[in-house]
PDB file of N, CA, C and O in Angstrom:
ATOM      1  N   UNK A   1       7.236  63.393 -66.313  1.00  0.00           N
ATOM      2  CA  UNK A   1       6.203  63.578 -66.775  1.00  0.00           C
ATOM      3  C   UNK A   1       5.567  65.305 -66.286  1.00  0.00           C
ATOM      4  O   UNK A   1       6.215  66.186 -65.721  1.00  0.00           O
ATOM      5  N   UNK A   2       4.721  65.333 -66.550  1.00  0.00           N
ATOM      6  CA  UNK A   2       4.420  67.456 -66.038  1.00  0.00           C
ATOM      7  C   UNK A   2       2.651  67.192 -66.242  1.00  0.00           C
ATOM      8  O   UNK A   2       2.004  67.362 -65.209  1.00  0.00           O
ATOM      9  N   UNK A   3       2.103  66.916 -67.108  1.00  0.00           N
ATOM     10  CA  UNK A   3       0.706  66.795 -67.253  1.00  0.00           C
ATOM     11  C   UNK A   3       0.465  65.563 -67.369  1.00  0.00           C
ATOM     12  O   UNK A   3       1.253  64.720 -67.797  1.00  0.00           O
ATOM     13  N   UNK A   4      -1.202  65.296 -66.803  1.00  0.00           N
ATOM     14  CA  UNK A   4      -1.958  64.099 -67.222  1.00  0.00           C
ATOM     15  C   UNK A   4      -3.593  64.530 -67.161  1.00  0.00           C
ATOM     16  O   UNK A   4      -4.225  65.301 -66.438  1.00  0.00           O
ATOM     17  N   UNK A   5      -3.928  63.718 -68.191  1.00  0.00           N
ATOM     18  CA  UNK A   5      -5.973  64.589 -67.713  1.00  0.00           C
ATOM     19  C   UNK A   5      -6.243  64.109 -66.650  1.00  0.00           C
ATOM     20  O   UNK A   5      -5.593  63.232 -66.081  1.00  0.00           O
ATOM     21  N   UNK A   6      -7.672  64.862 -66.093  1.00  0.00           N
ATOM     22  CA  UNK A   6      -7.597  64.881 -65.073  1.00  0.00           C
ATOM     23  C   UNK A   6      -8.660  63.288 -64.802  1.00  0.00           C
ATOM     24  O   UNK A   6      -8.656  62.540 -63.824  1.00  0.00           O
ATOM     25  N   UNK A   7      -9.357  63.214 -65.889  1.00  0.00           N
ATOM     26  CA  UNK A   7     -10.042  61.799 -66.261  1.00  0.00           C
ATOM     27  C   UNK A   7      -9.182  60.494 -66.018  1.00  0.00           C
ATOM     28  O   UNK A   7      -9.612  59.521 -65.398  1.00  0.00           O
ATOM     29  N   UNK A   8      -7.848  60.584 -66.607  1.00  0.00           N
ATOM     30  CA  UNK A   8      -7.253  59.463 -66.363  1.00  0.00           C
ATOM     31  C   UNK A   8      -6.704  59.364 -64.812  1.00  0.00           C
ATOM     32  O   UNK A   8      -6.741  58.248 -64.294  1.00  0.00           O
ATOM     33  N   UNK A   9      -6.368  60.099 -64.302  1.00  0.00           N
ATOM     34  CA  UNK A   9      -5.915  60.580 -62.711  1.00  0.00           C
ATOM     35  C   UNK A   9      -6.908  60.204 -61.876  1.00  0.00           C
ATOM     36  O   UNK A   9      -6.556  59.548 -60.895  1.00  0.00           O
ATOM     37  N   UNK A  10      -7.999  60.434 -61.999  1.00  0.00           N
ATOM     38  CA  UNK A  10      -9.491  60.051 -61.620  1.00  0.00           C
ATOM     39  C   UNK A  10      -9.677  57.995 -61.882  1.00  0.00           C
ATOM     40  O   UNK A  10     -10.085  57.153 -61.082  1.00  0.00           O
ATOM     41  N   UNK A  11      -9.316  57.882 -62.915  1.00  0.00           N
ATOM     42  CA  UNK A  11      -9.425  56.227 -62.978  1.00  0.00           C
ATOM     43  C   UNK A  11      -8.515  55.835 -62.653  1.00  0.00           C
ATOM     44  O   UNK A  11      -8.656  54.618 -62.537  1.00  0.00           O
ATOM     45  N   UNK A  12      -7.391  56.184 -62.360  1.00  0.00           N
ATOM     46  CA  UNK A  12      -6.027  55.383 -61.726  1.00  0.00           C
ATOM     47  C   UNK A  12      -6.572  55.296 -60.013  1.00  0.00           C
ATOM     48  O   UNK A  12      -6.438  54.335 -59.254  1.00  0.00           O
ATOM     49  N   UNK A  13      -6.999  56.181 -59.820  1.00  0.00           N
ATOM     50  CA  UNK A  13      -7.661  56.831 -58.094  1.00  0.00           C
ATOM     51  C   UNK A  13      -8.418  55.574 -57.885  1.00  0.00           C
ATOM     52  O   UNK A  13      -8.288  54.671 -57.059  1.00  0.00           O
ATOM     53  N   UNK A  14      -9.419  55.808 -59.070  1.00  0.00           N
ATOM     54  CA  UNK A  14     -11.169  54.634 -58.027  1.00  0.00           C
ATOM     55  C   UNK A  14     -10.180  53.576 -58.402  1.00  0.00           C
ATOM     56  O   UNK A  14     -10.499  52.625 -57.688  1.00  0.00           O
ATOM     57  N   UNK A  15      -8.666  53.050 -59.479  1.00  0.00           N
ATOM     58  CA  UNK A  15      -8.802  51.565 -59.440  1.00  0.00           C
ATOM     59  C   UNK A  15      -7.866  51.359 -58.295  1.00  0.00           C
ATOM     60  O   UNK A  15      -7.202  50.328 -58.192  1.00  0.00           O
ATOM     61  N   UNK A  16      -7.817  52.294 -57.477  1.00  0.00           N
ATOM     62  CA  UNK A  16      -6.970  51.807 -56.115  1.00  0.00           C
ATOM     63  C   UNK A  16      -8.101  51.485 -55.048  1.00  0.00           C
ATOM     64  O   UNK A  16      -7.857  50.749 -54.092  1.00  0.00           O
ATOM     65  N   UNK A  17      -8.949  51.877 -55.181  1.00  0.00           N
ATOM     66  CA  UNK A  17     -10.258  52.091 -54.270  1.00  0.00           C
ATOM     67  C   UNK A  17     -10.543  50.118 -54.138  1.00  0.00           C
ATOM     68  O   UNK A  17     -10.210  49.481 -55.138  1.00  0.00           O
ATOM     69  N   UNK A  18     -10.945  49.569 -53.308  1.00  0.00           N
ATOM     70  CA  UNK A  18     -11.548  48.186 -52.872  1.00  0.00           C
ATOM     71  C   UNK A  18     -12.681  48.651 -52.862  1.00  0.00           C
ATOM     72  O   UNK A  18     -12.886  49.851 -52.678  1.00  0.00           O
ATOM     73  N   UNK A  19     -13.947  47.478 -53.128  1.00  0.00           N
ATOM     74  CA  UNK A  19     -15.030  48.216 -52.169  1.00  0.00           C
ATOM     75  C   UNK A  19     -15.302  45.869 -51.868  1.00  0.00           C
ATOM     76  O   UNK A  19     -14.856  44.791 -52.260  1.00  0.00           O
ATOM     77  N   UNK A  20     -16.143  46.369 -51.097  1.00  0.00           N
ATOM     78  CA  UNK A  20     -16.617  44.388 -50.904  1.00  0.00           C
ATOM     79  C   UNK A  20     -17.676  44.931 -50.563  1.00  0.00           C
ATOM     80  O   UNK A  20     -17.722  46.093 -50.161  1.00  0.00           O
ATOM     81  N   UNK A  21     -19.020  43.909 -50.712  1.00  0.00           N
ATOM     82  CA  UNK A  21     -20.694  44.779 -50.110  1.00  0.00           C
ATOM     83  C   UNK A  21     -21.247  43.139 -49.891  1.00  0.00           C
ATOM     84  O   UNK A  21     -21.040  42.298 -50.766  1.00  0.00           O
ATOM     85  N   UNK A  22     -21.824  42.878 -48.873  1.00  0.00           N
ATOM     86  CA  UNK A  22     -22.119  42.057 -48.717  1.00  0.00           C
ATOM     87  C   UNK A  22     -23.977  41.915 -48.672  1.00  0.00           C
ATOM     88  O   UNK A  22     -24.652  41.802 -49.696  1.00  0.00           O
ATOM     89  N   UNK A  23     -24.415  41.944 -47.593  1.00  0.00           N
ATOM     90  CA  UNK A  23     -25.738  41.735 -47.015  1.00  0.00           C
ATOM     91  C   UNK A  23     -26.035  43.130 -46.192  1.00  0.00           C
ATOM     92  O   UNK A  23     -26.768  43.992 -46.677  1.00  0.00           O
ATOM     93  N   UNK A  24     -25.444  43.272 -44.984  1.00  0.00           N
ATOM     94  CA  UNK A  24     -25.494  44.309 -44.643  1.00  0.00           C
ATOM     95  C   UNK A  24     -24.452  45.266 -44.359  1.00  0.00           C
ATOM     96  O   UNK A  24     -24.409  46.043 -43.406  1.00  0.00           O
ATOM     97  N   UNK A  25     -23.394  45.085 -45.544  1.00  0.00           N
ATOM     98  CA  UNK A  25     -21.971  45.873 -44.805  1.00  0.00           C
ATOM     99  C   UNK A  25     -22.100  46.631 -45.838  1.00  0.00           C
ATOM    100  O   UNK A  25     -23.243  46.643 -46.295  1.00  0.00           O
ATOM    101  N   UNK A  26     -21.084  47.483 -46.551  1.00  0.00           N
ATOM    102  CA  UNK A  26     -19.835  47.391 -46.616  1.00  0.00           C
ATOM    103  C   UNK A  26     -18.359  48.149 -47.087  1.00  0.00           C
ATOM    104  O   UNK A  26     -18.289  49.363 -47.273  1.00  0.00           O
ATOM    105  N   UNK A  27     -17.355  47.336 -47.223  1.00  0.00           N
ATOM    106  CA  UNK A  27     -16.163  48.090 -46.695  1.00  0.00           C
ATOM    107  C   UNK A  27     -15.545  48.286 -47.677  1.00  0.00           C
ATOM    108  O   UNK A  27     -15.442  47.518 -48.634  1.00  0.00           O
ATOM    109  N   UNK A  28     -14.791  49.935 -47.475  1.00  0.00           N
ATOM    110  CA  UNK A  28     -14.341  49.999 -48.557  1.00  0.00           C
ATOM    111  C   UNK A  28     -12.407  49.931 -48.075  1.00  0.00           C
ATOM    112  O   UNK A  28     -12.303  49.781 -46.858  1.00  0.00           O
ATOM    113  N   UNK A  29     -11.260  49.998 -48.672  1.00  0.00           N
ATOM    114  CA  UNK A  29     -10.501  50.116 -48.548  1.00  0.00           C
ATOM    115  C   UNK A  29      -9.864  50.495 -49.739  1.00  0.00           C
ATOM    116  O   UNK A  29     -10.066  49.970 -50.834  1.00  0.00           O
ATOM    117  N   UNK A  30      -8.703  51.879 -49.389  1.00  0.00           N
ATOM    118  CA  UNK A  30      -7.796  52.137 -50.279  1.00  0.00           C
ATOM    119  C   UNK A  30      -6.596  52.031 -50.072  1.00  0.00           C
ATOM    120  O   UNK A  30      -6.277  51.523 -48.997  1.00  0.00           O
ATOM    121  N   UNK A  31      -5.543  52.456 -50.989  1.00  0.00           N
ATOM    122  CA  UNK A  31      -4.046  52.772 -50.809  1.00  0.00           C
ATOM    123  C   UNK A  31      -3.883  53.778 -51.305  1.00  0.00           C
ATOM    124  O   UNK A  31      -4.528  54.168 -52.279  1.00  0.00           O
ATOM    125  N   UNK A  32      -2.677  54.622 -50.547  1.00  0.00           N
ATOM    126  CA  UNK A  32      -2.504  55.712 -50.498  1.00  0.00           C
ATOM    127  C   UNK A  32      -2.029  56.106 -52.007  1.00  0.00           C
ATOM    128  O   UNK A  32      -1.274  55.515 -52.779  1.00  0.00           O
ATOM    129  N   UNK A  33      -2.887  57.554 -52.163  1.00  0.00           N
ATOM    130  CA  UNK A  33      -2.939  58.272 -53.353  1.00  0.00           C
ATOM    131  C   UNK A  33      -1.577  58.823 -53.554  1.00  0.00           C
ATOM    132  O   UNK A  33      -1.513  59.802 -52.811  1.00  0.00           O
ATOM    133  N   UNK A  34      -0.371  58.671 -54.236  1.00  0.00           N
ATOM    134  CA  UNK A  34       1.268  58.883 -53.971  1.00  0.00           C
ATOM    135  C   UNK A  34       1.325  58.198 -55.214  1.00  0.00           C
ATOM    136  O   UNK A  34       1.111  57.018 -55.493  1.00  0.00           O
ATOM    137  N   UNK A  35       1.726  59.373 -56.044  1.00  0.00           N
ATOM    138  CA  UNK A  35       2.662  58.466 -56.943  1.00  0.00           C
ATOM    139  C   UNK A  35       3.431  58.208 -57.047  1.00  0.00           C
ATOM    140  O   UNK A  35       4.382  58.494 -56.319  1.00  0.00           O
ATOM    141  N   UNK A  36       3.454  57.127 -58.566  1.00  0.00           N
ATOM    142  CA  UNK A  36       3.827  55.685 -58.053  1.00  0.00           C
ATOM    143  C   UNK A  36       5.645  55.446 -58.444  1.00  0.00           C
ATOM    144  O   UNK A  36       6.407  54.490 -58.299  1.00  0.00           O
ATOM    145  N   UNK A  37       5.897  57.611 -59.292  1.00  0.00           N
ATOM    146  CA  UNK A  37       7.433  57.541 -59.230  1.00  0.00           C
ATOM    147  C   UNK A  37       7.641  58.911 -58.170  1.00  0.00           C
ATOM    148  O   UNK A  37       8.196  58.652 -57.102  1.00  0.00           O
ATOM    149  N   UNK A  38       7.417  59.686 -58.301  1.00  0.00           N
ATOM    150  CA  UNK A  38       7.633  60.772 -57.792  1.00  0.00           C
ATOM    151  C   UNK A  38       7.566  60.760 -55.788  1.00  0.00           C
ATOM    152  O   UNK A  38       8.425  61.159 -55.002  1.00  0.00           O
ATOM    153  N   UNK A  39       6.384  60.221 -55.543  1.00  0.00           N
ATOM    154  CA  UNK A  39       5.838  59.818 -54.657  1.00  0.00           C
ATOM    155  C   UNK A  39       4.759  60.856 -53.810  1.00  0.00           C
ATOM    156  O   UNK A  39       4.527  60.784 -52.604  1.00  0.00           O
ATOM    157  N   UNK A  40       4.159  61.851 -54.786  1.00  0.00           N
ATOM    158  CA  UNK A  40       3.401  63.548 -54.845  1.00  0.00           C
ATOM    159  C   UNK A  40       2.248  62.845 -53.900  1.00  0.00           C
ATOM    160  O   UNK A  40       1.862  61.677 -53.906  1.00  0.00           O
ATOM    161  N   UNK A  41       1.904  63.761 -53.229  1.00  0.00           N
ATOM    162  CA  UNK A  41       0.355  63.264 -52.500  1.00  0.00           C
ATOM    163  C   UNK A  41      -0.824  63.541 -53.005  1.00  0.00           C
ATOM    164  O   UNK A  41      -1.263  64.528 -52.414  1.00  0.00           O
ATOM    165  N   UNK A  42      -1.558  63.161 -53.806  1.00  0.00           N
ATOM    166  CA  UNK A  42      -2.481  63.631 -54.770  1.00  0.00           C
ATOM    167  C   UNK A  42      -3.511  63.717 -53.735  1.00  0.00           C
ATOM    168  O   UNK A  42      -3.745  62.952 -52.799  1.00  0.00           O
ATOM    169  N   UNK A  43      -4.443  65.507 -54.323  1.00  0.00           N
ATOM    170  CA  UNK A  43      -5.356  65.831 -53.410  1.00  0.00           C
ATOM    171  C   UNK A  43      -6.673  64.485 -53.780  1.00  0.00           C
ATOM    172  O   UNK A  43      -6.740  63.757 -54.771  1.00  0.00           O
ATOM    173  N   UNK A  44      -7.485  64.538 -52.705  1.00  0.00           N
ATOM    174  CA  UNK A  44      -9.142  64.162 -53.203  1.00  0.00           C
ATOM    175  C   UNK A  44     -10.090  64.882 -53.940  1.00  0.00           C
ATOM    176  O   UNK A  44     -10.943  64.451 -54.716  1.00  0.00           O
ATOM    177  N   UNK A  45      -9.840  66.032 -53.604  1.00  0.00           N
ATOM    178  CA  UNK A  45     -10.221  66.999 -54.290  1.00  0.00           C
ATOM    179  C   UNK A  45      -9.324  68.307 -55.236  1.00  0.00           C
ATOM    180  O   UNK A  45      -8.156  68.666 -55.089  1.00  0.00           O
ATOM    181  N   UNK A  46      -9.942  68.609 -55.818  1.00  0.00           N
ATOM    182  CA  UNK A  46      -9.075  69.852 -56.498  1.00  0.00           C
ATOM    183  C   UNK A  46     -10.307  70.863 -56.128  1.00  0.00           C
ATOM    184  O   UNK A  46     -11.362  70.580 -55.559  1.00  0.00           O
ATOM    185  N   UNK A  47      -9.801  72.286 -56.684  1.00  0.00           N
ATOM    186  CA  UNK A  47     -10.689  73.361 -56.973  1.00  0.00           C
ATOM    187  C   UNK A  47     -10.111  73.447 -58.233  1.00  0.00           C
ATOM    188  O   UNK A  47      -8.931  73.330 -58.563  1.00  0.00           O
ATOM    189  N   UNK A  48     -11.863  73.834 -59.388  1.00  0.00           N
ATOM    190  CA  UNK A  48     -11.160  74.849 -60.919  1.00  0.00           C
ATOM    191  C   UNK A  48     -11.958  75.640 -61.112  1.00  0.00           C
ATOM    192  O   UNK A  48     -13.121  75.250 -61.011  1.00  0.00           O
ATOM    193  N   UNK A  49     -11.774  76.763 -61.389  1.00  0.00           N
ATOM    194  CA  UNK A  49     -12.718  78.210 -61.988  1.00  0.00           C
ATOM    195  C   UNK A  49     -13.858  78.477 -60.514  1.00  0.00           C
ATOM    196  O   UNK A  49     -14.990  78.961 -60.530  1.00  0.00           O
ATOM    197  N   UNK A  50     -13.290  78.113 -59.677  1.00  0.00           N
ATOM    198  CA  UNK A  50     -13.818  78.318 -58.389  1.00  0.00           C
ATOM    199  C   UNK A  50     -14.814  76.937 -58.030  1.00  0.00           C
ATOM    200  O   UNK A  50     -15.538  77.170 -57.062  1.00  0.00           O
ATOM    201  N   UNK A  51     -14.925  76.094 -58.385  1.00  0.00           N
ATOM    202  CA  UNK A  51     -15.602  74.791 -58.429  1.00  0.00           C
ATOM    203  C   UNK A  51     -14.956  73.822 -57.633  1.00  0.00           C
ATOM    204  O   UNK A  51     -13.791  73.638 -57.985  1.00  0.00           O
ATOM    205  N   UNK A  52     -15.370  73.074 -56.578  1.00  0.00           N
ATOM    206  CA  UNK A  52     -14.424  72.014 -55.536  1.00  0.00           C
ATOM    207  C   UNK A  52     -15.444  70.804 -56.757  1.00  0.00           C
ATOM    208  O   UNK A  52     -16.582  70.996 -57.185  1.00  0.00           O
ATOM    209  N   UNK A  53     -14.222  69.238 -57.123  1.00  0.00           N
ATOM    210  CA  UNK A  53     -14.071  68.009 -57.695  1.00  0.00           C
ATOM    211  C   UNK A  53     -13.864  67.292 -56.586  1.00  0.00           C
ATOM    212  O   UNK A  53     -13.366  67.655 -55.520  1.00  0.00           O
ATOM    213  N   UNK A  54     -14.250  66.320 -56.885  1.00  0.00           N
ATOM    214  CA  UNK A  54     -13.772  65.476 -55.922  1.00  0.00           C
ATOM    215  C   UNK A  54     -13.304  64.353 -56.534  1.00  0.00           C
ATOM    216  O   UNK A  54     -14.156  63.703 -57.140  1.00  0.00           O
ATOM    217  N   UNK A  55     -11.724  63.778 -56.549  1.00  0.00           N
ATOM    218  CA  UNK A  55     -11.424  63.066 -57.405  1.00  0.00           C
ATOM    219  C   UNK A  55     -11.410  61.862 -57.212  1.00  0.00           C
ATOM    220  O   UNK A  55     -10.730  61.435 -58.145  1.00  0.00           O
ATOM    221  N   UNK A  56     -11.810  60.780 -56.427  1.00  0.00           N
ATOM    222  CA  UNK A  56     -12.380  59.784 -56.084  1.00  0.00           C
ATOM    223  C   UNK A  56     -14.019  59.805 -56.157  1.00  0.00           C
ATOM    224  O   UNK A  56     -14.548  60.896 -56.373  1.00  0.00           O
ATOM    225  N   UNK A  57     -14.805  58.700 -55.995  1.00  0.00           N
ATOM    226  CA  UNK A  57     -16.873  58.633 -55.906  1.00  0.00           C
ATOM    227  C   UNK A  57     -16.971  57.524 -55.561  1.00  0.00           C
ATOM    228  O   UNK A  57     -17.042  56.499 -56.240  1.00  0.00           O
ATOM    229  N   UNK A  58     -16.983  57.739 -53.970  1.00  0.00           N
ATOM    230  CA  UNK A  58     -16.925  56.511 -52.688  1.00  0.00           C
ATOM    231  C   UNK A  58     -19.125  56.618 -53.189  1.00  0.00           C
ATOM    232  O   UNK A  58     -19.880  57.575 -53.362  1.00  0.00           O
ATOM    233  N   UNK A  59     -19.343  54.958 -53.238  1.00  0.00           N
ATOM    234  CA  UNK A  59     -20.811  55.841 -53.551  1.00  0.00           C
ATOM    235  C   UNK A  59     -21.731  55.702 -52.073  1.00  0.00           C
ATOM    236  O   UNK A  59     -21.534  54.714 -51.366  1.00  0.00           O
ATOM    237  N   UNK A  60     -22.530  56.532 -51.746  1.00  0.00           N
ATOM    238  CA  UNK A  60     -23.566  57.285 -50.586  1.00  0.00           C
ATOM    239  C   UNK A  60     -23.611  56.452 -49.931  1.00  0.00           C
ATOM    240  O   UNK A  60     -23.426  55.425 -50.585  1.00  0.00           O
ATOM    241  N   UNK A  61     -23.761  56.264 -48.942  1.00  0.00           N
ATOM    242  CA  UNK A  61     -24.784  55.342 -48.209  1.00  0.00           C
ATOM    243  C   UNK A  61     -25.715  55.363 -47.338  1.00  0.00           C
ATOM    244  O   UNK A  61     -25.874  56.370 -46.648  1.00  0.00           O
ATOM    245  N   UNK A  62     -26.497  54.280 -47.201  1.00  0.00           N
ATOM    246  CA  UNK A  62     -27.940  54.462 -46.777  1.00  0.00           C
ATOM    247  C   UNK A  62     -28.124  54.644 -45.048  1.00  0.00           C
ATOM    248  O   UNK A  62     -27.826  53.760 -44.245  1.00  0.00           O
ATOM    249  N   UNK A  63     -28.457  55.448 -44.832  1.00  0.00           N
ATOM    250  CA  UNK A  63     -28.974  55.576 -43.304  1.00  0.00           C
ATOM    251  C   UNK A  63     -29.828  54.272 -42.805  1.00  0.00           C
ATOM    252  O   UNK A  63     -30.759  53.741 -43.410  1.00  0.00           O
ATOM    253  N   UNK A  64     -29.111  53.787 -41.187  1.00  0.00           N
ATOM    254  CA  UNK A  64     -28.514  54.217 -40.594  1.00  0.00           C
ATOM    255  C   UNK A  64     -27.194  53.141 -40.994  1.00  0.00           C
ATOM    256  O   UNK A  64     -27.296  52.025 -41.506  1.00  0.00           O
ATOM    257  N   UNK A  65     -25.842  53.919 -40.554  1.00  0.00           N
ATOM    258  CA  UNK A  65     -24.466  53.105 -40.496  1.00  0.00           C
ATOM    259  C   UNK A  65     -23.377  53.726 -39.875  1.00  0.00           C
ATOM    260  O   UNK A  65     -23.437  54.881 -39.454  1.00  0.00           O
ATOM    261  N   UNK A  66     -22.498  53.097 -39.806  1.00  0.00           N
ATOM    262  CA  UNK A  66     -21.543  53.380 -38.429  1.00  0.00           C
ATOM    263  C   UNK A  66     -20.461  53.633 -39.742  1.00  0.00           C
ATOM    264  O   UNK A  66     -20.592  53.036 -40.811  1.00  0.00           O
ATOM    265  N   UNK A  67     -19.097  54.877 -39.397  1.00  0.00           N
ATOM    266  CA  UNK A  67     -17.836  53.996 -40.085  1.00  0.00           C
ATOM    267  C   UNK A  67     -16.631  54.000 -38.576  1.00  0.00           C
ATOM    268  O   UNK A  67     -16.367  54.563 -37.514  1.00  0.00           O
ATOM    269  N   UNK A  68     -16.295  53.066 -39.374  1.00  0.00           N
ATOM    270  CA  UNK A  68     -14.867  52.966 -39.106  1.00  0.00           C
ATOM    271  C   UNK A  68     -13.094  53.206 -40.289  1.00  0.00           C
ATOM    272  O   UNK A  68     -12.618  53.141 -41.422  1.00  0.00           O
ATOM    273  N   UNK A  69     -12.841  53.489 -38.886  1.00  0.00           N
ATOM    274  CA  UNK A  69     -10.980  54.307 -39.608  1.00  0.00           C
ATOM    275  C   UNK A  69     -10.515  53.378 -39.130  1.00  0.00           C
ATOM    276  O   UNK A  69     -10.825  52.692 -38.156  1.00  0.00           O
ATOM    277  N   UNK A  70      -8.778  53.304 -40.708  1.00  0.00           N
ATOM    278  CA  UNK A  70      -8.129  52.762 -39.378  1.00  0.00           C
ATOM    279  C   UNK A  70      -6.807  53.109 -40.273  1.00  0.00           C
ATOM    280  O   UNK A  70      -6.860  52.910 -41.487  1.00  0.00           O
ATOM    281  N   UNK A  71      -5.452  53.702 -39.587  1.00  0.00           N
ATOM    282  CA  UNK A  71      -4.433  53.736 -40.806  1.00  0.00           C
ATOM    283  C   UNK A  71      -3.338  52.931 -40.761  1.00  0.00           C
ATOM    284  O   UNK A  71      -2.530  52.934 -41.689  1.00  0.00           O
TER     285      UNK A  71
END
């Protein structure tokens, strides 16, 4: 494979995001964005014609909030 539609790639990347929402919290968990065939690491943002585009859309949170990260 050499080419892919941007929307198809975005849909695949968004399918790897798991969102759990309770009354007081939202938890986002996502798997690596590596190609399942060749292991290429896909970028989270691309630039096209001088404009930047996010490959995944994570909902914006309302203030106040805290961010905790794990590897």
